[in-house]
Short mmCIF file of the C-alpha atoms (twelve columns), coordinates in Angstrom:
data_MODEL
# 
_entry.id   MODEL 
# 
loop_
_atom_site.group_PDB 
_atom_site.id 
_atom_site.type_symbol 
_atom_site.label_atom_id 
_atom_site.label_alt_id 
_atom_site.label_comp_id 
_atom_site.label_asym_id 
_atom_site.label_seq_id 
_atom_site.Cartn_x 
_atom_site.Cartn_y 
_atom_site.Cartn_z 
_atom_site.pdbx_PDB_model_num 
ATOM 1   C CA . MET A 1   2.370   -45.487 170.056 1 
ATOM 2   C CA . THR A 2   2.717   -49.326 170.386 1 
ATOM 3   C CA . THR A 3   5.405   -50.795 168.096 1 
ATOM 4   C CA . LEU A 4   4.949   -54.601 167.120 1 
ATOM 5   C CA . THR A 5   7.036   -56.867 165.019 1 
ATOM 6   C CA . VAL A 6   5.380   -59.911 163.411 1 
ATOM 7   C CA . GLY A 7   7.669   -62.405 161.611 1 
ATOM 8   C CA . VAL A 8   6.825   -64.902 158.871 1 
ATOM 9   C CA . LEU A 9   9.015   -67.889 158.847 1 
ATOM 10  C CA . ALA A 10  10.792  -67.653 155.455 1 
ATOM 11  C CA . LEU A 11  12.476  -71.082 154.923 1 
ATOM 12  C CA . GLN A 12  10.110  -72.352 152.147 1 
ATOM 13  C CA . GLY A 13  6.590   -71.736 151.089 1 
ATOM 14  C CA . ALA A 14  4.263   -68.862 150.670 1 
ATOM 15  C CA . PHE A 15  5.793   -66.382 152.992 1 
ATOM 16  C CA . TYR A 16  6.008   -63.358 150.653 1 
ATOM 17  C CA . GLU A 17  2.225   -63.658 150.219 1 
ATOM 18  C CA . HIS A 18  1.735   -63.543 153.939 1 
ATOM 19  C CA . ILE A 19  3.913   -60.402 154.260 1 
ATOM 20  C CA . GLN A 20  1.777   -58.644 151.525 1 
ATOM 21  C CA . LEU A 21  -1.526  -59.283 153.130 1 
ATOM 22  C CA . LEU A 22  -0.125  -58.283 156.533 1 
ATOM 23  C CA . LYS A 23  0.764   -55.057 155.072 1 
ATOM 24  C CA . LYS A 24  -2.641  -54.732 153.525 1 
ATOM 25  C CA . ALA A 25  -4.369  -55.392 156.762 1 
ATOM 26  C CA . SER A 26  -2.248  -53.093 158.761 1 
ATOM 27  C CA . ALA A 27  -2.872  -50.274 156.262 1 
ATOM 28  C CA . ALA A 28  -6.512  -50.644 156.701 1 
ATOM 29  C CA . LYS A 29  -6.188  -50.657 160.415 1 
ATOM 30  C CA . ALA A 30  -4.120  -47.510 160.363 1 
ATOM 31  C CA . GLN A 31  -6.742  -45.769 158.149 1 
ATOM 32  C CA . ALA A 32  -9.640  -46.920 160.489 1 
ATOM 33  C CA . ASP A 33  -7.877  -46.075 163.667 1 
ATOM 34  C CA . LYS A 34  -6.999  -42.466 163.006 1 
ATOM 35  C CA . THR A 35  -8.645  -40.986 166.020 1 
ATOM 36  C CA . PRO A 36  -7.166  -39.132 168.920 1 
ATOM 37  C CA . SER A 37  -8.445  -41.489 171.374 1 
ATOM 38  C CA . ALA A 38  -7.203  -44.575 169.670 1 
ATOM 39  C CA . PRO A 39  -3.909  -44.145 168.031 1 
ATOM 40  C CA . ALA A 40  -2.897  -46.844 165.592 1 
ATOM 41  C CA . ALA A 41  -0.346  -49.546 166.424 1 
ATOM 42  C CA . GLN A 42  2.879   -49.413 164.469 1 
ATOM 43  C CA . TRP A 43  3.544   -52.742 162.747 1 
ATOM 44  C CA . GLU A 44  6.890   -54.081 161.374 1 
ATOM 45  C CA . PHE A 45  6.650   -57.267 159.310 1 
ATOM 46  C CA . ILE A 46  9.925   -59.279 158.834 1 
ATOM 47  C CA . GLU A 47  11.044  -62.608 157.137 1 
ATOM 48  C CA . VAL A 48  12.488  -64.963 159.770 1 
ATOM 49  C CA . ARG A 49  15.429  -67.233 158.938 1 
ATOM 50  C CA . THR A 50  17.509  -67.069 162.100 1 
ATOM 51  C CA . PRO A 51  17.152  -67.386 165.802 1 
ATOM 52  C CA . GLN A 52  18.279  -63.810 166.103 1 
ATOM 53  C CA . GLU A 53  15.272  -62.628 163.777 1 
ATOM 54  C CA . LEU A 54  12.781  -64.772 165.684 1 
ATOM 55  C CA . GLU A 55  13.906  -63.120 168.882 1 
ATOM 56  C CA . ARG A 56  12.643  -59.680 167.523 1 
ATOM 57  C CA . CYS A 57  9.121   -61.040 166.997 1 
ATOM 58  C CA . ASP A 58  6.004   -60.342 169.002 1 
ATOM 59  C CA . GLY A 59  3.989   -62.844 166.729 1 
ATOM 60  C CA . LEU A 60  4.791   -65.322 164.143 1 
ATOM 61  C CA . ILE A 61  3.238   -66.824 160.934 1 
ATOM 62  C CA . LEU A 62  4.253   -70.330 159.807 1 
ATOM 63  C CA . PRO A 63  3.186   -70.286 156.072 1 
ATOM 64  C CA . GLY A 64  1.781   -72.925 153.697 1 
ATOM 65  C CA . GLY A 65  4.498   -74.890 151.819 1 
ATOM 66  C CA . GLU A 66  5.899   -78.392 152.418 1 
ATOM 67  C CA . SER A 67  5.879   -79.135 156.143 1 
ATOM 68  C CA . THR A 68  8.715   -81.875 155.844 1 
ATOM 69  C CA . THR A 69  11.007  -79.420 153.990 1 
ATOM 70  C CA . ILE A 70  10.308  -76.615 156.426 1 
ATOM 71  C CA . SER A 71  11.030  -78.751 159.474 1 
ATOM 72  C CA . LEU A 72  14.307  -80.063 157.819 1 
ATOM 73  C CA . VAL A 73  15.503  -76.389 156.925 1 
ATOM 74  C CA . ALA A 74  14.468  -75.237 160.465 1 
ATOM 75  C CA . ALA A 75  16.552  -78.101 161.917 1 
ATOM 76  C CA . ARG A 76  19.597  -77.210 159.831 1 
ATOM 77  C CA . SER A 77  19.163  -73.478 160.709 1 
ATOM 78  C CA . ASN A 78  19.139  -74.218 164.441 1 
ATOM 79  C CA . LEU A 79  15.518  -73.004 164.691 1 
ATOM 80  C CA . LEU A 80  13.411  -75.802 165.833 1 
ATOM 81  C CA . GLU A 81  14.211  -75.325 169.616 1 
ATOM 82  C CA . PRO A 82  13.830  -71.615 169.421 1 
ATOM 83  C CA . LEU A 83  10.582  -72.177 167.629 1 
ATOM 84  C CA . ARG A 84  9.226   -74.359 170.312 1 
ATOM 85  C CA . ASP A 85  10.322  -71.871 172.906 1 
ATOM 86  C CA . PHE A 86  8.552   -69.182 171.115 1 
ATOM 87  C CA . VAL A 87  5.306   -71.074 171.094 1 
ATOM 88  C CA . LYS A 88  5.477   -73.265 174.336 1 
ATOM 89  C CA . LEU A 89  7.450   -71.190 176.768 1 
ATOM 90  C CA . HIS A 90  7.173   -67.558 175.754 1 
ATOM 91  C CA . HIS A 91  3.516   -68.229 174.714 1 
ATOM 92  C CA . LYS A 92  3.647   -65.550 171.852 1 
ATOM 93  C CA . PRO A 93  0.837   -65.565 169.240 1 
ATOM 94  C CA . THR A 94  1.638   -68.043 166.313 1 
ATOM 95  C CA . TRP A 95  -0.465  -68.866 163.443 1 
ATOM 96  C CA . GLY A 96  0.132   -71.665 161.053 1 
ATOM 97  C CA . THR A 97  -1.562  -72.085 157.531 1 
ATOM 98  C CA . CYS A 98  -1.681  -75.609 155.926 1 
ATOM 99  C CA . ALA A 99  1.882   -76.811 156.424 1 
ATOM 100 C CA . GLY A 100 2.175   -74.413 159.428 1 
ATOM 101 C CA . LEU A 101 -0.824  -76.158 160.898 1 
ATOM 102 C CA . ILE A 102 0.807   -79.529 160.706 1 
ATOM 103 C CA . LEU A 103 4.119   -78.103 162.392 1 
ATOM 104 C CA . LEU A 104 2.148   -76.660 165.167 1 
ATOM 105 C CA . ALA A 105 0.127   -79.923 165.918 1 
ATOM 106 C CA . GLU A 106 1.141   -82.152 168.652 1 
ATOM 107 C CA . SER A 107 0.591   -85.245 166.433 1 
ATOM 108 C CA . ALA A 108 0.594   -85.757 162.726 1 
ATOM 109 C CA . ASN A 109 -0.391  -88.835 160.643 1 
ATOM 110 C CA . ARG A 110 0.568   -89.897 157.166 1 
ATOM 111 C CA . THR A 111 4.127   -88.235 157.428 1 
ATOM 112 C CA . LYS A 112 6.840   -89.280 155.093 1 
ATOM 113 C CA . LYS A 113 9.030   -92.233 155.689 1 
ATOM 114 C CA . GLY A 114 11.224  -91.507 158.764 1 
ATOM 115 C CA . GLY A 115 8.704   -88.896 160.044 1 
ATOM 116 C CA . GLN A 116 9.384   -85.263 160.494 1 
ATOM 117 C CA . GLU A 117 10.026  -82.913 163.461 1 
ATOM 118 C CA . LEU A 118 7.107   -80.983 164.837 1 
ATOM 119 C CA . ILE A 119 7.002   -77.717 166.857 1 
ATOM 120 C CA . GLY A 120 3.668   -78.450 168.701 1 
ATOM 121 C CA . GLY A 121 1.502   -76.196 170.743 1 
ATOM 122 C CA . LEU A 122 -1.822  -77.196 169.604 1 
ATOM 123 C CA . ASP A 123 -3.258  -80.259 171.243 1 
ATOM 124 C CA . VAL A 124 -4.651  -81.881 168.049 1 
ATOM 125 C CA . ARG A 125 -3.533  -84.726 165.713 1 
ATOM 126 C CA . VAL A 126 -3.739  -83.662 161.962 1 
ATOM 127 C CA . ASN A 127 -4.060  -85.852 158.887 1 
ATOM 128 C CA . ARG A 128 -1.768  -84.648 156.328 1 
ATOM 129 C CA . ASN A 129 -2.905  -84.086 152.619 1 
ATOM 130 C CA . HIS A 130 -6.403  -85.145 153.825 1 
ATOM 131 C CA . PHE A 131 -7.875  -83.855 150.630 1 
ATOM 132 C CA . GLY A 132 -5.558  -85.753 148.242 1 
ATOM 133 C CA . ARG A 133 -3.037  -84.704 145.636 1 
ATOM 134 C CA . GLN A 134 -2.299  -81.089 144.416 1 
ATOM 135 C CA . THR A 135 -4.543  -81.867 141.335 1 
ATOM 136 C CA . GLU A 136 -7.448  -82.301 143.696 1 
ATOM 137 C CA . SER A 137 -7.048  -78.666 145.276 1 
ATOM 138 C CA . PHE A 138 -10.203 -76.444 145.476 1 
ATOM 139 C CA . GLN A 139 -11.492 -73.106 146.631 1 
ATOM 140 C CA . THR A 140 -14.695 -72.720 148.573 1 
ATOM 141 C CA . LEU A 141 -16.389 -70.048 150.295 1 
ATOM 142 C CA . LEU A 142 -16.513 -70.352 154.097 1 
ATOM 143 C CA . ASP A 143 -18.684 -68.927 156.887 1 
ATOM 144 C CA . LEU A 144 -16.180 -67.925 159.513 1 
ATOM 145 C CA . PRO A 145 -18.083 -66.690 162.635 1 
ATOM 146 C CA . PHE A 146 -14.888 -65.274 164.248 1 
ATOM 147 C CA . LEU A 147 -14.715 -62.570 161.509 1 
ATOM 148 C CA . ARG A 148 -18.087 -61.162 162.467 1 
ATOM 149 C CA . SER A 149 -18.112 -57.516 163.526 1 
ATOM 150 C CA . ASP A 150 -19.432 -56.046 166.757 1 
ATOM 151 C CA . THR A 151 -22.789 -55.722 165.076 1 
ATOM 152 C CA . ALA A 152 -23.155 -59.420 164.981 1 
ATOM 153 C CA . GLU A 153 -24.111 -59.376 161.521 1 
ATOM 154 C CA . PRO A 154 -22.904 -62.267 159.520 1 
ATOM 155 C CA . ALA A 155 -19.483 -61.735 157.875 1 
ATOM 156 C CA . ALA A 156 -19.215 -62.122 154.085 1 
ATOM 157 C CA . PRO A 157 -17.987 -65.598 153.150 1 
ATOM 158 C CA . PHE A 158 -14.255 -66.131 153.020 1 
ATOM 159 C CA . PRO A 159 -12.698 -67.449 149.732 1 
ATOM 160 C CA . ALA A 160 -10.783 -70.393 151.332 1 
ATOM 161 C CA . VAL A 161 -8.023  -72.066 149.144 1 
ATOM 162 C CA . PHE A 162 -7.149  -75.675 149.857 1 
ATOM 163 C CA . ILE A 163 -4.076  -77.248 148.382 1 
ATOM 164 C CA . ARG A 164 -2.950  -80.652 149.698 1 
ATOM 165 C CA . ALA A 165 -4.587  -79.571 152.854 1 
ATOM 166 C CA . PRO A 166 -4.571  -81.271 156.273 1 
ATOM 167 C CA . VAL A 167 -7.466  -81.510 158.583 1 
ATOM 168 C CA . VAL A 168 -7.717  -81.954 162.448 1 
ATOM 169 C CA . GLU A 169 -8.800  -85.320 162.955 1 
ATOM 170 C CA . LYS A 170 -8.760  -85.375 166.605 1 
ATOM 171 C CA . ILE A 171 -8.626  -83.012 169.574 1 
ATOM 172 C CA . LEU A 172 -6.196  -84.531 172.164 1 
ATOM 173 C CA . ALA A 173 -7.424  -84.965 175.655 1 
ATOM 174 C CA . THR A 174 -4.343  -86.751 177.007 1 
ATOM 175 C CA . PRO A 175 -0.664  -87.273 175.578 1 
ATOM 176 C CA . ASP A 176 -1.575  -90.869 174.869 1 
ATOM 177 C CA . ASP A 177 -4.270  -89.581 172.387 1 
ATOM 178 C CA . ALA A 178 -1.351  -88.208 170.217 1 
ATOM 179 C CA . GLN A 179 -0.738  -91.921 169.154 1 
ATOM 180 C CA . SER A 180 -2.559  -93.378 166.241 1 
ATOM 181 C CA . ASN A 181 -3.076  -96.664 164.512 1 
ATOM 182 C CA . GLY A 182 -2.155  -94.926 161.240 1 
ATOM 183 C CA . ASP A 183 0.963   -95.169 159.237 1 
ATOM 184 C CA . ASN A 184 4.002   -93.000 160.247 1 
ATOM 185 C CA . THR A 185 2.525   -90.907 162.992 1 
ATOM 186 C CA . VAL A 186 4.844   -88.544 164.642 1 
ATOM 187 C CA . THR A 187 4.404   -86.400 167.836 1 
ATOM 188 C CA . ALA A 188 5.974   -83.267 169.205 1 
ATOM 189 C CA . PRO A 189 8.667   -83.716 171.781 1 
ATOM 190 C CA . SER A 190 7.416   -83.674 175.414 1 
ATOM 191 C CA . ARG A 191 9.459   -81.325 177.579 1 
ATOM 192 C CA . GLN A 192 8.319   -82.321 181.028 1 
ATOM 193 C CA . ALA A 193 7.772   -79.530 183.440 1 
ATOM 194 C CA . LYS A 194 8.454   -76.937 180.756 1 
ATOM 195 C CA . ASP A 195 5.592   -78.133 178.650 1 
ATOM 196 C CA . GLU A 196 3.249   -78.330 181.818 1 
ATOM 197 C CA . LEU A 197 3.912   -74.624 182.583 1 
ATOM 198 C CA . ALA A 198 3.379   -73.633 178.894 1 
ATOM 199 C CA . ARG A 199 0.092   -75.547 178.589 1 
ATOM 200 C CA . GLU A 200 -1.278  -73.784 181.652 1 
ATOM 201 C CA . ALA A 201 -0.518  -70.477 180.105 1 
ATOM 202 C CA . MET A 202 -1.704  -71.432 176.674 1 
ATOM 203 C CA . GLY A 203 -5.118  -72.662 177.698 1 
ATOM 204 C CA . SER A 204 -6.667  -75.834 178.616 1 
ATOM 205 C CA . ARG A 205 -8.729  -76.538 175.535 1 
ATOM 206 C CA . VAL A 206 -8.850  -76.411 171.832 1 
ATOM 207 C CA . GLU A 207 -11.489 -74.086 170.265 1 
ATOM 208 C CA . VAL A 208 -13.023 -75.217 166.852 1 
ATOM 209 C CA . LEU A 209 -13.306 -72.006 164.812 1 
ATOM 210 C CA . ALA A 210 -14.299 -73.375 161.535 1 
ATOM 211 C CA . THR A 211 -15.410 -76.702 159.796 1 
ATOM 212 C CA . LEU A 212 -15.875 -77.613 156.183 1 
ATOM 213 C CA . PRO A 213 -19.636 -78.505 155.841 1 
ATOM 214 C CA . GLY A 214 -21.241 -80.419 153.134 1 
ATOM 215 C CA . ARG A 215 -19.036 -83.426 152.749 1 
ATOM 216 C CA . ALA A 216 -21.030 -85.721 155.112 1 
ATOM 217 C CA . ALA A 217 -24.321 -84.551 153.729 1 
ATOM 218 C CA . LYS A 218 -23.165 -85.273 150.155 1 
ATOM 219 C CA . LEU A 219 -22.228 -88.842 151.278 1 
ATOM 220 C CA . ALA A 220 -25.547 -89.528 152.997 1 
ATOM 221 C CA . SER A 221 -27.468 -88.376 149.888 1 
ATOM 222 C CA . GLU A 222 -25.479 -90.928 147.975 1 
ATOM 223 C CA . GLY A 223 -26.481 -93.761 150.270 1 
ATOM 224 C CA . VAL A 224 -23.050 -94.018 152.033 1 
ATOM 225 C CA . ASP A 225 -22.886 -94.771 155.696 1 
ATOM 226 C CA . ILE A 226 -21.248 -92.006 157.676 1 
ATOM 227 C CA . ARG A 227 -19.745 -91.821 161.025 1 
ATOM 228 C CA . ALA A 228 -21.856 -89.440 163.601 1 
ATOM 229 C CA . ASP A 229 -18.801 -87.722 164.699 1 
ATOM 230 C CA . LYS A 230 -18.146 -86.676 161.070 1 
ATOM 231 C CA . GLU A 231 -21.477 -85.006 160.500 1 
ATOM 232 C CA . ALA A 232 -20.292 -81.655 161.530 1 
ATOM 233 C CA . GLY A 233 -17.812 -81.435 158.761 1 
ATOM 234 C CA . ASP A 234 -13.983 -81.583 158.783 1 
ATOM 235 C CA . ILE A 235 -12.258 -79.292 161.257 1 
ATOM 236 C CA . ILE A 236 -10.226 -76.721 159.421 1 
ATOM 237 C CA . ALA A 237 -9.469  -73.886 161.905 1 
ATOM 238 C CA . VAL A 238 -8.557  -74.228 165.620 1 
ATOM 239 C CA . ARG A 239 -7.304  -71.969 168.353 1 
ATOM 240 C CA . GLN A 240 -5.673  -72.867 171.667 1 
ATOM 241 C CA . GLY A 241 -4.587  -69.892 173.853 1 
ATOM 242 C CA . ASN A 242 -1.697  -68.181 171.705 1 
ATOM 243 C CA . VAL A 243 -1.645  -70.578 168.843 1 
ATOM 244 C CA . PHE A 244 -4.042  -70.412 165.731 1 
ATOM 245 C CA . GLY A 245 -4.109  -72.845 162.876 1 
ATOM 246 C CA . THR A 246 -5.928  -73.054 159.568 1 
ATOM 247 C CA . SER A 247 -6.075  -75.956 156.959 1 
ATOM 248 C CA . PHE A 248 -6.449  -73.498 154.079 1 
ATOM 249 C CA . HIS A 249 -4.415  -70.686 152.541 1 
ATOM 250 C CA . PRO A 250 -5.741  -67.334 153.342 1 
ATOM 251 C CA . GLU A 251 -2.390  -65.842 151.964 1 
ATOM 252 C CA . LEU A 252 -3.323  -66.951 148.567 1 
ATOM 253 C CA . THR A 253 -6.395  -64.720 148.332 1 
ATOM 254 C CA . GLY A 254 -6.644  -61.024 148.276 1 
ATOM 255 C CA . ASP A 255 -8.786  -61.025 151.331 1 
ATOM 256 C CA . ALA A 256 -6.941  -59.652 154.437 1 
ATOM 257 C CA . ARG A 257 -9.663  -60.208 156.926 1 
ATOM 258 C CA . ILE A 258 -8.127  -63.215 158.667 1 
ATOM 259 C CA . HIS A 259 -4.745  -61.354 158.858 1 
ATOM 260 C CA . SER A 260 -6.524  -58.300 160.315 1 
ATOM 261 C CA . TRP A 261 -8.307  -60.360 162.834 1 
ATOM 262 C CA . TRP A 262 -5.098  -62.023 163.869 1 
ATOM 263 C CA . LEU A 263 -3.241  -58.789 164.182 1 
ATOM 264 C CA . ASP A 264 -5.834  -57.940 166.676 1 
ATOM 265 C CA . GLN A 265 -5.079  -61.099 168.587 1 
ATOM 266 C CA . VAL A 266 -1.410  -60.179 168.512 1 
ATOM 267 C CA . LEU A 267 -1.978  -56.793 169.875 1 
ATOM 268 C CA . GLU A 268 -4.242  -58.224 172.671 1 
ATOM 269 C CA . ALA A 269 -1.771  -60.710 173.696 1 
ATOM 270 C CA . VAL A 270 1.106   -58.424 173.823 1 
ATOM 271 C CA . GLY A 271 -0.800  -55.880 175.934 1 
ATOM 272 C CA . LYS A 272 -1.694  -58.568 178.477 1 
ATOM 273 C CA . SER A 273 1.884   -59.782 178.554 1 
ATOM 274 C CA . ARG A 274 3.288   -56.235 179.016 1 
ATOM 275 C CA . GLN A 275 0.794   -55.593 181.852 1 
ATOM 276 C CA . ALA A 276 1.786   -58.735 183.599 1 
ATOM 277 C CA . GLU A 277 5.431   -57.777 183.482 1 
ATOM 278 C CA . GLN A 278 4.647   -54.363 185.217 1 
# 
């Protein structure tokens, strides 16, 4: 039986909620996988606050919260470089929600004065607090094609929660794309040859897994000029190789489907890694 450890960065934010949904997802998997030909994987979920705890992990979640605070505490805890190694050198599965997405981006706009440290790993530039203040938070039902079953039937809509959420405003083709004319743009540190090797293993392109529809159509109906490249909606979920990011907070719902899907990604990635080592 395969034993896998998934950590949730527990420096600030909704780490407890992620742990609970991971447990719910793994319990459902264990129930579904009880067949002689397909033994269930054994999962361990831990809170990560030290480099030693991070070393134990086969996969990691960066929770929603306050990205500047998380990066500051990570720096004081000597976790920033180990986190970058985890994502960019060891290529382990990593998922960031809301603040976690900001930290995993190679570039971020509208950071607080003095900027903040980024981990990087996703070749995107994010716009922090794209949807405004906390009072403008909202919940909406999303069509998430990656949650569809093998039968190709549409998945039930997912109840996505947006709280001071970022969006991916640009997919980066070159390192120069990380820069912006916006205020207080920060970029993840480049690490020369190490990053080059990491990017090769992580995959060459960013996949857009979900967008938030309707905003452009609403503006157009009100007679507002819209940009053609915005008509598809705001990008709110992306994946690049081992790294996955969502603008919204699946951990603040009772729906464990994305956590279940991501555990499958972890299991697949670990399987490929162990095969390559043999």
